[in-house]
C-alpha positions as CSV (number, residue, x, y, z in Angstrom):
1,X,-14.1,48.2,-40.5
2,X,-16.4,48.4,-37.3
3,X,-17.8,44.9,-38.4
4,X,-14.3,43.5,-38.7
5,X,-13.4,45.0,-35.3
6,X,-16.6,43.3,-33.8
7,X,-15.7,39.8,-35.3
8,X,-12.1,40.2,-33.8
9,X,-13.5,41.1,-30.7
10,X,-16.0,38.4,-30.5
11,X,-13.4,35.8,-31.4
12,X,-10.9,36.9,-28.7
13,X,-13.7,37.0,-26.1
14,X,-14.4,33.3,-27.3
15,X,-10.5,32.4,-26.8
16,X,-10.7,33.9,-23.4
17,X,-13.9,32.0,-22.4
18,X,-12.3,28.8,-23.5
19,X,-9.2,29.4,-21.7
20,X,-11.3,30.2,-18.5
21,X,-13.3,27.0,-19.0
22,X,-11.7,23.6,-18.8
23,X,-11.8,20.8,-15.9
24,X,-10.8,20.3,-12.4
25,X,-10.3,16.8,-11.3
26,X,-11.1,15.8,-7.8
27,X,-9.9,12.9,-6.0
28,X,-10.8,11.8,-2.6
29,X,-8.4,9.9,-0.2
30,X,-10.0,8.7,3.1
31,X,-8.3,6.6,5.7
32,X,-4.8,5.2,5.8
33,X,-2.5,5.8,2.8
34,X,-1.4,2.4,1.4
35,X,-0.6,0.7,-2.0
36,X,-4.1,1.0,-3.2
37,X,-4.4,4.5,-2.2
38,X,-0.9,5.4,-4.0
39,X,-2.2,3.5,-7.1
40,X,-5.7,5.4,-7.2
41,X,-3.8,8.8,-6.8
42,X,-1.2,8.1,-9.3
43,X,-3.7,6.8,-12.0
44,X,-5.7,10.0,-11.2
45,X,-3.2,12.4,-12.0
46,X,-2.3,10.5,-15.0
47,X,-5.7,10.7,-16.1
48,X,-5.8,14.6,-15.5
49,X,-2.6,15.3,-17.2
50,X,-4.0,13.2,-20.2
51,X,-7.3,15.4,-20.4
52,X,-5.3,18.8,-19.8
53,X,-7.2,19.5,-16.8
54,X,-6.5,22.9,-15.3
55,X,-5.7,21.5,-11.9
56,X,-6.2,18.6,-9.5
57,X,-7.9,19.0,-6.0
58,X,-7.1,16.1,-3.7
59,X,-9.6,16.1,-0.7
60,X,-7.9,14.2,1.9
61,X,-8.7,12.9,5.4
62,X,-5.8,10.8,6.6
63,X,-4.4,9.5,9.7
64,X,-1.1,8.8,8.0
65,X,0.0,5.7,6.3
66,X,3.1,3.8,4.8
67,X,6.1,5.6,3.8
68,X,6.7,3.9,0.5
69,X,3.2,4.6,-0.6
70,X,3.4,8.5,0.5
71,X,6.7,9.0,-1.2
72,X,5.2,7.4,-4.5
73,X,2.4,10.0,-4.2
74,X,4.7,12.8,-3.8
75,X,6.9,12.0,-6.6
76,X,4.0,12.3,-8.7
77,X,2.8,15.7,-7.6
78,X,6.4,16.9,-8.1
79,X,6.4,15.6,-11.6
80,X,2.8,16.6,-12.5
81,X,2.5,19.2,-15.3
82,X,-0.5,20.8,-13.7
83,X,-1.2,22.1,-10.2
84,X,-2.1,19.8,-7.4
85,X,-4.3,21.6,-4.6
86,X,-4.4,19.4,-1.7
87,X,-7.7,20.2,0.4
88,X,-8.1,18.7,3.9
89,X,-11.8,18.5,4.5
90,X,-14.5,18.0,5.8
91,X,-14.4,19.9,9.2
92,X,-12.8,17.5,11.7
93,X,-10.8,15.9,9.3
94,X,-7.0,15.7,9.5
95,X,-3.7,15.4,7.6
96,X,-1.5,13.7,10.3
97,X,2.0,12.0,9.6
98,X,2.2,11.0,6.0
99,X,-0.8,13.6,5.1
100,X,1.5,16.3,6.4
101,X,4.3,15.5,3.9
102,X,1.6,15.5,1.0
103,X,0.2,18.9,2.1
104,X,3.8,20.4,2.1
105,X,4.4,18.8,-1.4
106,X,1.2,20.3,-3.1
107,X,1.3,23.3,-5.2
108,X,-1.5,24.8,-2.9
109,X,-2.3,23.7,0.3
110,X,-6.0,24.3,1.8
111,X,-7.6,23.1,4.8
112,X,-11.3,23.4,6.0
113,X,-12.1,25.0,9.6
114,X,-11.8,22.6,12.6
115,X,-9.0,20.6,10.7
116,X,-5.5,19.9,11.8
117,X,-2.2,18.7,10.4
118,X,1.2,17.5,11.8
119,X,2.5,14.6,14.0
120,X,4.9,14.0,11.0
121,X,7.5,11.7,13.3
122,X,7.9,8.3,11.7
123,X,5.9,6.0,13.7
124,X,8.5,3.1,13.4
125,X,11.2,4.9,15.6
126,X,9.0,4.6,18.7
127,X,9.5,1.0,19.1
128,X,7.0,-1.8,19.9
129,X,4.3,-0.8,22.5
130,X,5.4,-1.1,26.1
131,X,9.1,-0.3,25.2
132,X,10.9,2.4,26.8
133,X,10.4,5.8,25.6
134,X,13.1,7.5,23.4
135,X,15.7,9.7,25.0
136,X,15.3,13.7,24.5
137,X,17.6,15.3,22.4
138,X,20.2,17.0,24.4
139,X,19.7,20.7,24.9
140,X,22.0,23.1,23.4
141,X,23.7,25.8,25.2
142,X,21.2,28.5,23.9
143,X,18.5,26.3,25.2
144,X,19.8,26.2,28.7
145,X,20.6,29.8,28.7
146,X,17.2,30.8,27.6
147,X,15.5,28.5,30.3
148,X,17.8,29.0,33.3
149,X,16.1,32.0,34.5
150,X,12.5,30.8,34.7
151,X,12.3,27.3,34.3
152,X,12.4,25.1,37.4
153,X,15.3,22.8,37.9
154,X,14.3,19.1,36.7
155,X,14.4,16.3,39.1
156,X,15.9,13.9,36.5
157,X,19.3,14.5,34.8
158,X,19.1,15.6,31.2
159,X,19.8,13.2,28.8
160,X,23.3,13.0,27.4
161,X,24.2,13.2,24.0
162,X,25.6,9.7,24.1
163,X,22.2,8.4,25.4
164,X,20.4,10.4,22.6
165,X,22.8,9.4,19.8
166,X,22.9,5.5,21.0
167,X,19.9,4.7,18.6
168,X,21.3,4.8,15.1
169,X,18.2,3.5,13.6
170,X,16.0,6.1,15.5
171,X,18.4,9.1,14.4
172,X,18.5,8.2,10.8
173,X,14.8,7.7,10.5
174,X,14.1,11.1,12.2
175,X,17.0,13.0,10.2
176,X,15.9,11.6,6.9
177,X,12.2,12.6,7.3
178,X,13.2,15.9,8.6
179,X,15.3,16.8,5.6
180,X,13.0,15.3,3.0
181,X,10.1,17.7,4.6
182,X,12.2,20.6,4.8
183,X,13.3,20.3,1.3
184,X,9.4,20.1,0.3
185,X,8.7,23.1,2.4
186,X,11.7,25.1,0.5
187,X,10.5,24.2,-2.7
188,X,6.9,25.6,-2.1
189,X,7.9,28.5,0.2
190,X,6.1,27.3,3.2
191,X,7.2,27.3,6.9
192,X,10.5,24.9,7.0
193,X,11.0,25.5,10.9
194,X,7.6,24.2,11.8
195,X,7.8,21.3,9.4
196,X,10.9,20.1,10.8
197,X,9.4,20.6,14.4
198,X,6.7,18.5,13.2
199,X,8.8,15.7,12.6
200,X,11.3,15.8,15.5
201,X,8.5,16.7,18.1
202,X,5.2,15.6,16.7
203,X,3.6,18.7,17.1
204,X,0.3,19.6,15.6
205,X,-1.7,22.5,14.0
206,X,-5.0,23.8,13.4
207,X,-6.1,25.3,10.3
208,X,-6.0,28.6,11.5
209,X,-2.6,28.6,13.2
210,X,-1.2,27.0,9.9
211,X,-2.4,29.8,8.0
212,X,-1.0,32.4,10.3
213,X,2.4,30.9,10.3
214,X,2.6,30.1,6.5
215,X,2.1,26.3,6.6
216,X,-0.9,26.3,4.4
217,X,-2.2,29.1,1.9
218,X,-5.8,29.1,2.2
219,X,-8.9,28.1,4.4
220,X,-12.2,27.1,2.7
221,X,-15.5,25.6,4.0
222,X,-16.2,23.6,0.8
223,X,-15.3,22.9,-2.8
224,X,-17.2,25.6,-4.2
225,X,-15.6,28.1,-1.7
226,X,-12.3,26.7,-2.6
227,X,-12.8,27.1,-6.3
228,X,-14.0,30.6,-5.8
229,X,-10.8,31.3,-3.6
230,X,-8.5,29.9,-6.2
231,X,-10.0,32.1,-9.4
232,X,-7.3,34.5,-10.6
233,X,-4.5,32.8,-8.5
234,X,-1.1,32.4,-9.8
235,X,0.5,29.0,-9.2
236,X,4.1,28.2,-9.7
237,X,4.3,24.8,-11.3
238,X,8.2,24.7,-12.1
239,X,11.0,26.9,-12.1
240,X,10.0,28.0,-15.6
241,X,6.2,28.1,-15.7
242,X,3.5,30.0,-13.4
243,X,-0.1,29.4,-14.5
244,X,-3.0,31.5,-13.4
245,X,-6.2,29.7,-12.3
246,X,-9.5,30.5,-13.9
247,X,-12.4,28.7,-12.2
248,X,-15.4,30.9,-13.1
249,X,-17.1,28.5,-15.4
250,X,-15.0,25.5,-14.6
251,X,-16.4,22.0,-14.8
252,X,-15.8,19.5,-11.9
253,X,-15.0,16.1,-12.5
254,X,-14.6,13.6,-9.7
255,X,-12.7,10.3,-10.3
256,X,-13.7,7.6,-7.9
257,X,-11.9,4.1,-7.4
258,X,-12.7,1.6,-10.1
259,X,-13.0,-2.1,-9.5
260,X,-9.5,-2.6,-10.0
261,X,-8.5,-0.1,-7.4
262,X,-11.2,-1.8,-4.9
263,X,-9.7,-5.2,-5.6
264,X,-6.2,-3.9,-4.9
265,X,-7.5,-2.2,-1.9
266,X,-9.0,-5.8,-0.6
267,X,-6.1,-8.0,-1.5
268,X,-3.5,-5.5,0.0
269,X,-5.1,-5.6,3.4
270,X,-2.8,-7.3,5.7
271,X,-5.5,-9.5,7.1
272,X,-6.7,-10.7,3.5
273,X,-3.2,-10.9,2.3
274,X,-2.3,-13.2,5.5
275,X,-5.5,-15.2,5.0
276,X,-4.8,-15.8,1.3
277,X,-1.2,-16.9,2.1
278,X,-2.5,-19.5,4.6
279,X,-5.1,-20.6,2.3
280,X,-2.8,-21.2,-0.7
281,X,-0.4,-23.1,1.6
282,X,-3.0,-25.5,2.9
283,X,-4.5,-25.9,-0.5
284,X,-1.3,-27.0,-2.1
285,X,-0.4,-29.1,1.1
286,X,-3.7,-30.8,0.5
287,X,-3.1,-31.3,-3.2
288,X,0.5,-32.7,-2.7
289,X,-0.9,-35.3,0.0
290,X,-3.7,-36.4,-2.2
291,X,-2.7,-36.0,-5.9
292,X,-5.6,-35.6,-8.5
293,X,-8.1,-33.6,-6.0
294,X,-7.2,-30.5,-8.2
295,X,-9.7,-28.2,-6.6
296,X,-7.3,-27.6,-3.5
297,X,-4.5,-27.3,-5.6
298,X,-5.9,-24.9,-8.1
299,X,-7.4,-22.7,-5.3
300,X,-4.2,-22.9,-3.4
301,X,-2.0,-21.7,-6.2
302,X,-4.4,-18.7,-7.1
303,X,-4.6,-17.6,-3.5
304,X,-0.8,-18.0,-2.9
305,X,0.1,-16.0,-6.0
306,X,-2.3,-13.4,-5.0
307,X,-1.0,-13.2,-1.6
308,X,2.5,-12.8,-3.3
309,X,1.6,-10.0,-5.4
310,X,-0.1,-8.4,-2.4
311,X,3.0,-8.9,-0.2
312,X,5.3,-7.3,-2.8
313,X,3.4,-4.2,-2.1
314,X,3.4,-4.2,1.8
315,X,6.4,-3.9,4.1
316,X,6.8,-7.6,4.7
317,X,9.3,-9.2,7.0
318,X,10.6,-12.3,5.4
319,X,11.8,-13.7,8.6
320,X,8.2,-13.7,9.6
321,X,7.1,-15.7,6.5
322,X,10.0,-18.1,7.2
323,X,8.9,-18.7,10.8
324,X,5.1,-19.4,9.4
325,X,6.5,-21.9,7.0
326,X,8.7,-23.4,9.7
327,X,5.8,-23.5,12.2
328,X,3.6,-25.4,9.6
329,X,6.6,-27.9,8.8
330,X,7.0,-28.6,12.5
331,X,3.2,-29.5,12.9
332,X,3.4,-31.7,10.1
333,X,6.5,-33.5,11.2
334,X,4.6,-34.1,14.5
335,X,2.8,-36.9,12.8
336,X,5.6,-38.7,11.7
337,X,8.1,-38.1,14.6
338,X,7.7,-39.2,18.0
339,X,8.2,-36.0,19.8
340,X,5.5,-36.3,22.8
341,X,4.2,-32.6,21.3
342,X,7.4,-30.9,21.4
343,X,7.3,-30.3,17.4
344,X,3.6,-29.5,17.5
345,X,4.0,-26.9,20.5
346,X,7.2,-25.4,18.6
347,X,5.4,-25.1,15.5
348,X,2.7,-23.3,17.1
349,X,4.9,-20.9,18.7
350,X,6.7,-20.3,15.5
351,X,3.6,-19.7,13.8
352,X,2.5,-16.9,16.2
353,X,5.8,-15.3,16.4
354,X,5.9,-15.2,12.5
355,X,2.7,-14.0,12.2
356,X,3.4,-11.1,14.7
357,X,6.6,-10.1,12.6
358,X,5.0,-10.7,9.2
359,X,4.1,-6.9,8.6
360,X,7.0,-4.7,9.2
361,X,5.4,-1.5,10.5
362,X,4.2,0.5,13.3
363,X,1.2,1.8,11.5
364,X,-1.8,0.7,13.3
365,X,-4.0,0.4,10.1
366,X,-1.8,-2.1,8.4
367,X,-1.1,-4.3,11.5
368,X,-2.4,-7.9,11.8
369,X,-4.9,-8.0,14.7
370,X,-3.8,-10.1,17.8
371,X,-7.1,-11.7,17.9
372,X,-6.8,-12.7,14.2
373,X,-3.3,-14.3,14.7
374,X,-4.3,-16.2,17.6
375,X,-7.5,-17.7,16.1
376,X,-5.8,-18.4,12.8
377,X,-3.0,-20.2,14.6
378,X,-5.3,-22.4,16.4
379,X,-7.1,-23.3,13.4
380,X,-4.1,-23.7,11.5
381,X,-2.7,-26.3,13.8
382,X,-6.1,-28.2,13.6
383,X,-6.4,-27.6,10.0
384,X,-2.9,-29.1,9.2
385,X,-3.2,-32.1,11.4
386,X,-6.7,-32.5,9.9
387,X,-5.2,-32.3,6.4
388,X,-2.3,-34.7,6.9
389,X,-4.4,-37.2,9.0
390,X,-6.9,-37.4,6.0
391,X,-3.9,-37.8,3.4
392,X,-2.3,-40.6,5.5
393,X,-6.0,-42.4,5.7
394,X,-6.2,-41.9,1.7
395,X,-2.8,-43.6,1.3
396,X,-4.3,-46.7,2.8
397,X,-7.1,-46.8,0.1
398,X,-6.7,-48.1,-3.6
399,X,-5.2,-45.4,-6.0
400,X,-7.8,-43.7,-8.3
401,X,-5.7,-41.5,-10.2
402,X,-2.8,-41.8,-12.5
403,X,-2.0,-45.0,-14.5
404,X,-3.9,-47.1,-11.9
405,X,-7.2,-45.4,-12.7
406,X,-6.7,-46.6,-16.3
407,X,-7.3,-50.2,-15.0
408,X,-11.3,-51.1,-15.5
409,X,-12.0,-47.9,-17.3
410,X,-14.3,-47.8,-20.3
411,X,-13.0,-46.5,-23.5
412,X,-13.7,-46.3,-27.3
413,X,-11.8,-47.8,-29.9
414,X,-10.5,-45.6,-32.7
415,X,-9.9,-48.5,-35.1
416,X,-9.8,-52.1,-35.9
417,X,-7.1,-54.0,-34.2
418,X,-6.1,-57.2,-32.7
419,X,-3.4,-56.6,-30.0
420,X,-2.3,-53.1,-30.5
421,X,-4.1,-49.9,-31.5
422,X,-5.4,-46.6,-30.4
423,X,-8.3,-46.2,-27.9
424,X,-9.6,-42.9,-26.4
425,X,-10.1,-43.3,-22.9
426,X,-11.0,-40.6,-19.9
427,X,-11.0,-37.8,-22.8
428,X,-13.0,-35.3,-20.8
429,X,-10.9,-35.6,-17.7
430,X,-7.6,-35.5,-19.9
431,X,-9.0,-32.2,-21.6
432,X,-10.2,-30.6,-18.2
433,X,-6.9,-31.2,-16.7
434,X,-5.1,-29.8,-19.7
435,X,-7.1,-26.8,-19.5
436,X,-6.8,-26.2,-15.7
437,X,-3.2,-26.7,-15.4
438,X,-2.6,-24.5,-18.6
439,X,-4.7,-21.7,-17.0
440,X,-2.9,-21.9,-13.7
441,X,0.4,-21.8,-15.4
442,X,-0.6,-18.7,-17.5
443,X,-2.0,-17.1,-14.5
444,X,1.6,-17.7,-12.5
445,X,3.3,-16.0,-15.5
446,X,0.8,-13.2,-15.8
447,X,1.2,-12.4,-12.1
448,X,4.9,-12.6,-12.4
449,X,4.8,-10.1,-15.2
450,X,2.8,-7.7,-13.3
451,X,5.2,-7.9,-10.0
452,X,8.3,-7.2,-12.4
453,X,6.3,-4.4,-14.4
454,X,5.4,-2.8,-10.9
455,X,9.1,-2.9,-9.9
456,X,10.0,-1.2,-13.0
457,X,12.0,-4.4,-14.3
458,X,10.9,-5.3,-18.0
459,X,13.1,-8.1,-19.4
460,X,13.7,-8.0,-23.2
461,X,13.0,-10.8,-25.5
462,X,13.1,-14.2,-24.0
463,X,14.4,-13.4,-20.6
464,X,10.9,-12.7,-19.0
465,X,10.3,-16.5,-19.4
466,X,13.6,-17.2,-18.0
467,X,13.4,-15.0,-15.1
468,X,10.1,-16.4,-14.2
469,X,10.9,-19.8,-14.4
């Protein structure tokens, strides 16, 4: 009997130890939050859920980022079967703007000493640099009563309710963001009043102040300290499930961005996507004016399709794209129409204005540098004039492609004949052309399918071919 009891005790102790073990998946985000960041984070959470990890630690240091990418990440956190612990680390890091929303959405919010969060006002509502400052929200009757006794009278009159309510776009953006973060705060039982204040007034907090007023749950110096403080902590995953974290013998698994994510981060950089678009346009332009060159057309098609894939994940203003194309068209027309430079100048202006308008966001990390826009604009005008000029000169030469190229070419007779029969001529050229154009066509359809899949559109049967065509 004692032997049986000892065996049962040993068995249960092994089961308890196995439950205490497991994995914690660590993800790292540093820098602005964009499409590549969201892709890395979402795939990391999916991997952790597939591996039945105990919980996920998101180490974060971000100045903010794109609203669409932030919301995709928050949706993944809210739908996760395992807890997500967001850790603002190392010392000196911040969870500003979009980072504040992610911190509020997490099951456990942790910060290192000498870190901060806040300033969650949507940046786009501030207008372009140099624009007038937004009017303050009118003070309520209670505010006036509280401040009348000790506050000095302001020289300038208070903003009226009509002034503040005049900008509908600003109001909608602030109200939407404030309601969103308040909902996250209420879901996780955190300080909703300060959350709304961070959106409306762009205030910030240090780690110690955030813990004191109930914005975050813990303060930890590093990952080991964090795991120690999480041991035995009960975390509410959803309405019906609460889990207890056991970190004593836990295995730490860090997931780093793979080649796919690094490639996505590169092409979704606005500067890179912008250059790819221009290279694609100029490559196709050169191919159209000088058919048979192949290399410019192939490179142009690949670059343009890659740029389009990147643009569908970025906040693009399509009026800006139209102005860029219009500018290139004006510069080309300058060579054929006597306008005394009017079309060329108009094309350059349209190109610059379109480039400035191209990325529709006020997030500094996702804006095109002005120096790049001016430099590329000058080079673009010179390049277009050079390409069209060379193409016009090429038209004066003898045709060396198509049917004309067959005249005088050497071939191999496949059978004996007198006046009519089969010969093999330019066999390798034909095979290479077929392979190249087939590969480009396949690449176009694959990229198109990837774009539709990213949008959640999966046409059935043969509708995919019809839509892409």
